[in-house]
N, C-alpha and C positions, 0 to 999 in steps of 0.2 A: 504494500500500500504506500502510495505517495502522500505527501502532505502539501496542500495547496498553499503557496506563498502569500496569497491574498487573505484568505479567510482562516487559514490554519487547520481546516478540517482534513482528515485523511480521506483519500479517494482512490478508486481503482482507475489507473491511467487508461487501461484498455476500454473500460466502460465510458470514460469521459471522451476518449477518441471516437468511439462508436456514436455516441450521442451528438458530438460535434459534427461528424461527417453526415449524420442523418439530418441535422438542422441546417447545416451550411453546405449544401451540395456543391461540389466543385472546389471547396477549400480544404486545406490539409491541416489537421490538428498540430502536426509537427512544425508548422510555420508560425505558431504562436510564439511570442517572445520568451515565454516561460511555460512550463507544464501547469496548467490550471485545472481545478475541478470544473465540471461542466457548467455549474451555476455561475461561477466567476468568469469563465470564458464567455458564456452567453451574455452576461452583463457587460463585459468589456466590448464584445462585438456589437451589441445593440447601442452602446454609447459611442461607438466608432472611435474608441480611444486611439490616439496617435501612437504608433510604435508597437501596438499589441499584436498585429498580424503583418508579417512581411512575406514578400514573394520575390522571385528572381525572373526578370524578363528573359524569355526564350529567344528574343531577337537580338537585343543589344547586350544582354548579360548583366545589366544593372540590378542591384537589390533595391526594392522600393517598398514603402509603406502602402499597403493596400487601400486604406481609407483616404490617405492624401491623394493617391493616384486616381481613385474613384471620383472624388470631388473635383480634382483638377480637370479631368476629362470633360465633365459636365459643364464647367464654367469657362474653359479655354475658348470655346467657339459655340455660340448659341445655336448654330445649326445642328449640333449634336446632342441637344438636351434630352432627346428620347433614347439615345444610345448610351448605355452604361458600360462599365468596364467588362462585366461578365458577358454582356451581349457580344462584345468584340471578341472575347476569349472563345465563346461558343462558335462564332462565325469563322474565326481563323484556326481554331483547334490549337491555339497557343496561348500561354500566359504572357501578356504584354504589359509593359509599363504604360503610363498615360501618354508619353511622347510617341512611342511606337504605335499605340492604339489610335492616337490622333492621326498619325500618318496613314494608317490603313483606312480610317474613316474619310480622310481627305481624298485619297485615291478613289474610294468608292463614290464619294460625293461628286467629284469632278469628272469621273469616267462615266457616271450614270449606271454603273454595274451594281446591282443590289445584292449580288450573291458572293461578293468578295472574291 
């Protein structure tokens, strides 16, 4: 049993990982900044805490904060307000940072190709 660094409760890491994967489809429990019980992980994810969940861009290799990238993509260009980071990930089949996702959206927007 692990001990959650936030609440101090003991928890089963495998169960927390399973619950996290079930709740946040497409995101990986191992990318949390620290191993948290599911309740604390859910609270942190719902609060969109900076630095709590990190990813690595499969195009440029940069490490990025998921929530900062998610909000950056939405506000960088108002044409893309309906496209969120996971939408781009689903369309490209790759984990992309906001800059690379923005490039893909721009290519799609200017080429008129809606299938990426």
